[in-house]
C-alpha positions as CSV (number, residue, x, y, z in Angstrom):
1,M,19.5,23.3,-13.9
2,I,20.5,24.1,-10.3
3,L,17.6,22.1,-8.9
4,R,18.5,19.0,-10.9
5,A,22.0,19.2,-9.3
6,R,20.5,18.8,-5.8
7,R,20.3,15.1,-5.1
8,I,17.3,13.8,-3.2
9,D,18.1,10.5,-1.5
10,R,15.0,10.0,0.7
11,L,11.4,10.9,0.4
12,E,11.6,12.9,3.6
13,E,14.1,15.2,1.9
14,H,11.8,16.0,-1.0
15,P,10.7,19.6,-1.2
16,N,7.2,18.5,-2.5
17,L,6.8,15.9,0.3
18,R,3.3,17.2,1.2
19,G,2.1,17.0,-2.3
20,I,3.4,13.5,-2.8
21,L,1.9,12.2,0.4
22,G,-1.4,13.8,-0.4
23,I,-1.6,12.0,-3.7
24,L,-0.5,8.6,-2.3
25,A,-3.1,8.8,0.5
26,Q,-5.9,9.7,-1.9
27,L,-5.1,6.9,-4.4
28,V,-6.9,4.2,-2.3
29,H,-9.9,6.4,-1.5
30,T,-11.3,7.2,-5.0
31,T,-15.0,6.9,-5.8
32,D,-16.4,5.7,-9.1
33,S,-17.5,9.2,-9.9
34,E,-14.0,10.5,-9.3
35,L,-12.5,7.9,-11.5
36,V,-15.0,8.9,-14.2
37,S,-14.0,12.5,-13.8
38,L,-10.2,11.7,-13.9
39,A,-10.7,9.6,-17.1
40,A,-12.7,12.4,-18.7
41,M,-10.1,15.0,-17.9
42,W,-7.1,13.0,-19.1
43,R,-6.1,13.6,-22.7
44,N,-2.7,12.7,-24.0
45,S,-0.8,15.3,-26.1
46,G,2.6,16.1,-27.3
47,Q,3.2,18.5,-24.4
48,L,2.0,16.0,-21.8
49,A,4.1,13.2,-23.3
50,S,7.2,15.4,-23.3
51,A,6.6,16.4,-19.6
52,R,6.0,12.7,-18.7
53,D,9.3,11.7,-20.4
54,K,11.2,14.4,-18.5
55,A,9.5,13.4,-15.2
56,L,10.3,9.7,-15.6
57,A,13.9,10.2,-16.8
58,P,16.5,8.0,-15.1
59,D,18.0,10.9,-13.2
60,S,14.6,12.3,-11.9
61,P,14.2,12.5,-8.1
62,L,13.5,9.2,-6.5
63,I,12.7,7.5,-9.8
64,V,12.8,4.0,-8.3
65,E,10.2,5.0,-5.7
66,V,8.0,6.5,-8.5
67,L,8.1,3.2,-10.4
68,A,7.4,1.3,-7.2
69,A,4.4,3.5,-6.7
70,F,3.2,2.7,-10.2
71,D,3.5,-1.0,-9.4
72,A,1.5,-0.6,-6.2
73,L,-1.1,1.4,-8.1
74,S,-1.6,-1.5,-10.6
75,A,-2.0,-3.9,-7.7
76,I,-4.5,-1.7,-5.8
77,Y,-6.7,-1.4,-8.9
78,A,-6.2,-5.0,-10.2
79,D,-9.8,-6.0,-9.3
80,D,-11.1,-2.9,-11.1
81,L,-9.1,-3.6,-14.2
82,A,-10.1,-7.2,-14.2
83,G,-13.8,-6.4,-13.9
84,A,-14.3,-8.4,-10.7
85,E,-17.9,-9.2,-9.9
86,F,-18.2,-6.5,-7.2
87,V,-16.8,-3.8,-9.6
88,T,-19.5,-1.5,-11.2
89,L,-17.3,0.7,-13.3
90,D,-16.1,-0.1,-16.9
91,P,-12.5,-1.2,-16.6
92,A,-11.6,0.9,-19.6
93,I,-12.6,4.0,-17.6
94,T,-10.5,2.9,-14.7
95,S,-7.6,2.3,-17.0
96,T,-7.7,5.8,-18.3
97,A,-8.1,7.2,-14.8
98,L,-5.0,5.4,-13.8
99,R,-3.1,7.2,-16.5
100,A,-4.1,10.5,-14.8
101,M,-3.0,9.1,-11.5
102,R,0.4,8.0,-12.8
103,D,1.0,11.4,-14.4
104,A,0.1,13.1,-11.1
105,L,2.5,10.9,-9.2
106,A,5.3,11.5,-11.8
107,G,4.7,15.2,-11.7
108,A,4.6,15.4,-7.9
109,Y,7.9,13.5,-7.5
110,A,9.6,15.4,-10.4
111,K,8.4,18.9,-9.5
112,P,11.9,20.1,-8.6
113,I,13.1,19.6,-12.2
114,L,10.0,20.5,-14.1
115,N,9.0,24.0,-15.3
116,R,5.6,25.3,-14.4
117,S,3.8,24.4,-17.6
118,E,5.2,20.8,-17.4
119,Y,4.1,20.3,-13.8
120,T,0.7,21.9,-14.5
121,A,0.1,19.6,-17.5
122,L,0.9,16.4,-15.5
123,L,-1.2,17.5,-12.5
124,R,-4.2,19.1,-14.3
125,P,-6.7,16.2,-14.2
126,W,-5.8,15.3,-10.7
127,R,-6.0,18.8,-9.3
128,T,-9.3,19.4,-11.1
129,V,-10.8,16.4,-9.3
130,Y,-8.9,16.9,-6.0
131,P,-8.2,20.6,-5.6
132,R,-7.2,20.1,-2.0
133,V,-4.9,17.6,-0.3
134,R,-7.1,15.1,1.5
135,S,-4.6,13.8,4.1
136,H,-1.0,12.7,4.5
137,E,-1.9,9.0,5.0
138,P,-4.6,6.6,4.0
139,D,-7.6,6.1,6.3
140,L,-7.1,2.8,8.1
141,G,-10.4,2.9,9.9
142,P,-11.3,3.3,13.6
143,A,-8.6,0.8,14.5
144,A,-5.8,2.6,12.5
145,A,-3.4,2.6,15.5
146,D,-3.7,-1.2,15.8
147,V,-3.2,-1.7,12.1
148,K,-0.1,0.5,12.2
149,R,1.3,-1.4,15.2
150,V,1.0,-4.7,13.5
151,L,2.6,-3.5,10.3
152,A,5.4,-1.9,12.3
153,T,6.0,-5.1,14.1
154,L,6.4,-7.4,11.1
155,P,9.9,-6.3,10.1
156,R,11.1,-7.7,13.4
157,L,10.4,-11.2,12.1
158,A,13.1,-10.7,9.5
159,R,15.6,-10.9,12.4
160,R,14.6,-14.4,13.5
161,C,17.9,-15.8,12.1
162,H,19.7,-13.9,14.8
163,D,17.0,-12.9,17.4
164,P,15.6,-15.7,19.6
165,A,12.6,-13.6,20.6
166,S,11.7,-13.0,16.9
167,L,12.1,-16.7,16.2
168,E,9.9,-17.7,19.1
169,V,7.2,-15.3,17.9
170,F,7.5,-16.8,14.4
171,D,7.2,-20.3,15.7
172,G,4.1,-19.3,17.7
173,L,2.5,-17.8,14.6
174,L,3.3,-20.9,12.6
175,A,1.7,-23.1,15.3
176,T,-1.4,-21.0,15.0
177,V,-1.5,-21.6,11.3
178,L,-1.0,-25.3,11.5
179,T,-3.6,-25.9,14.2
180,R,-6.4,-23.6,13.0
181,D,-9.6,-24.6,11.1
182,D,-8.6,-23.5,7.6
183,E,-12.1,-23.6,6.3
184,A,-13.5,-21.5,9.1
185,H,-10.7,-19.1,8.7
186,Q,-11.4,-18.8,5.0
187,V,-15.1,-18.1,5.6
188,A,-14.2,-15.4,8.2
189,M,-11.8,-13.7,5.8
190,E,-14.5,-13.7,3.1
191,R,-16.8,-11.9,5.5
192,A,-14.1,-9.4,6.3
193,F,-13.4,-8.7,2.7
194,D,-17.1,-8.4,1.9
195,S,-17.2,-5.7,4.6
196,A,-14.3,-3.9,3.0
197,V,-16.1,-4.0,-0.3
198,L,-19.4,-2.7,1.1
199,T,-17.7,0.2,2.9
200,G,-15.3,1.2,0.1
201,R,-12.2,0.0,1.9
202,R,-11.2,-2.8,-0.5
203,R,-8.4,-0.8,-2.1
204,V,-7.0,0.1,1.4
205,W,-7.3,-3.7,2.1
206,T,-4.9,-4.4,-0.8
207,L,-2.6,-1.7,0.4
208,V,-2.5,-3.1,3.9
209,R,-1.7,-6.6,2.5
210,R,1.1,-5.2,0.4
211,S,2.5,-3.3,3.3
212,A,2.4,-6.5,5.5
213,A,4.2,-8.5,2.9
214,E,6.9,-5.8,2.4
215,G,7.5,-5.7,6.1
216,F,7.5,-9.5,6.6
217,W,9.9,-10.1,3.7
218,R,12.3,-7.4,4.6
219,L,16.0,-8.3,4.7
220,C,17.6,-9.1,8.0
221,P,19.5,-6.0,9.1
222,A,22.3,-8.1,10.5
223,C,23.1,-10.4,7.5
224,R,21.1,-8.7,4.7
225,R,19.4,-11.9,3.7
226,L,15.9,-13.3,3.9
227,A,15.4,-15.3,7.1
228,T,13.7,-18.2,5.4
229,A,12.7,-21.3,7.3
230,P,13.7,-24.8,6.1
231,D,10.1,-25.0,4.6
232,S,9.5,-21.9,2.6
233,L,5.8,-22.7,2.7
234,S,5.9,-22.0,6.4
235,D,7.1,-18.4,5.7
236,E,4.4,-17.9,3.2
237,R,1.7,-19.1,5.5
238,V,2.9,-17.0,8.4
239,M,3.1,-13.9,6.2
240,E,-0.5,-14.5,5.0
241,L,-1.6,-14.9,8.6
242,C,-0.1,-11.6,9.6
243,A,-1.7,-9.9,6.5
244,D,-5.1,-11.4,7.4
245,L,-4.7,-10.0,11.0
246,A,-3.9,-6.5,9.7
247,C,-6.9,-6.6,7.3
248,A,-9.2,-7.8,10.1
249,L,-8.2,-4.9,12.2
250,L,-8.9,-2.6,9.2
251,V,-12.6,-3.6,9.3
252,E,-12.9,-4.2,13.1
253,D,-15.9,-1.9,13.4
254,L,-17.8,-4.0,10.8
255,L,-17.2,-7.5,11.9
256,D,-19.2,-9.8,14.2
257,P,-17.3,-10.0,17.5
258,Q,-16.8,-13.7,17.2
259,V,-15.4,-13.5,13.7
260,F,-13.2,-10.6,14.7
261,A,-11.9,-12.6,17.7
262,Q,-11.2,-15.6,15.5
263,L,-9.2,-13.5,13.0
264,T,-7.2,-11.5,15.5
265,T,-6.0,-14.4,17.7
266,P,-2.4,-14.0,16.4
267,L,-2.3,-10.5,17.8
268,R,-1.4,-11.8,21.2
269,A,1.6,-13.6,19.7
270,L,3.0,-10.4,18.3
271,I,2.8,-8.5,21.5
272,P,6.4,-9.4,22.6
273,L,7.8,-7.7,19.5
274,Q,5.7,-4.5,19.7
275,G,7.9,-2.9,22.3
276,A,10.9,-3.1,20.0
277,S,9.5,-2.9,16.5
278,G,11.8,-0.3,15.1
279,G,14.3,-1.0,12.3
């Protein structure tokens, strides 16, 4: 097919970019009733399986990104599938709903190489429950701009093997970790997560933590390696601190001011990098 011959190297080049972003943004904002509807609508069939196989073929557009999205989806719904104490929906229903979500993602990415019936089959449950695109990005709460700034800054820490300013910031964050009251911090984070659960932001919480980790562990652009400290535990603790900061900002409007101030202390340390967070 002519469309298959057109190589798509980046998501920004995808002709169905709006559809893909709409699905990705909605994935973390599903309600229990919507999951029930997705599960009820999804039924495997020969036609659907054939369309799925075609959509997930090795030469399908951005197939590596599709598989990464599947992995993220499993992480975002891990608590639901495990039947965590705060989950009210039968994990079996969630598991079936996730099949509909994966089919929708596969179809959206592979749209340029699918015929109309294949694309429709993969998207049918999703489009029935979500007939309109919600947004092009997840709702990060009233402090969304601050959350984005923190996430955009973290990749700069990957340069600390070459950039003295980044190393200085990393050392400052590590000092914060080593001198804080760990028990008090844990209690504060539990309160923050409880707030995310009560307001339906717990899946966004997981997404934010994954995004923070991906940014922090990015390869240094100069030497293409991880800028690990002599003690790898130090890297892990600083990464967790940054993820905690981003999640606290996610629920800023719900936290006691004292708890919020406690969790966002590291924000000041990141300020020197925020003016040059690109790359």
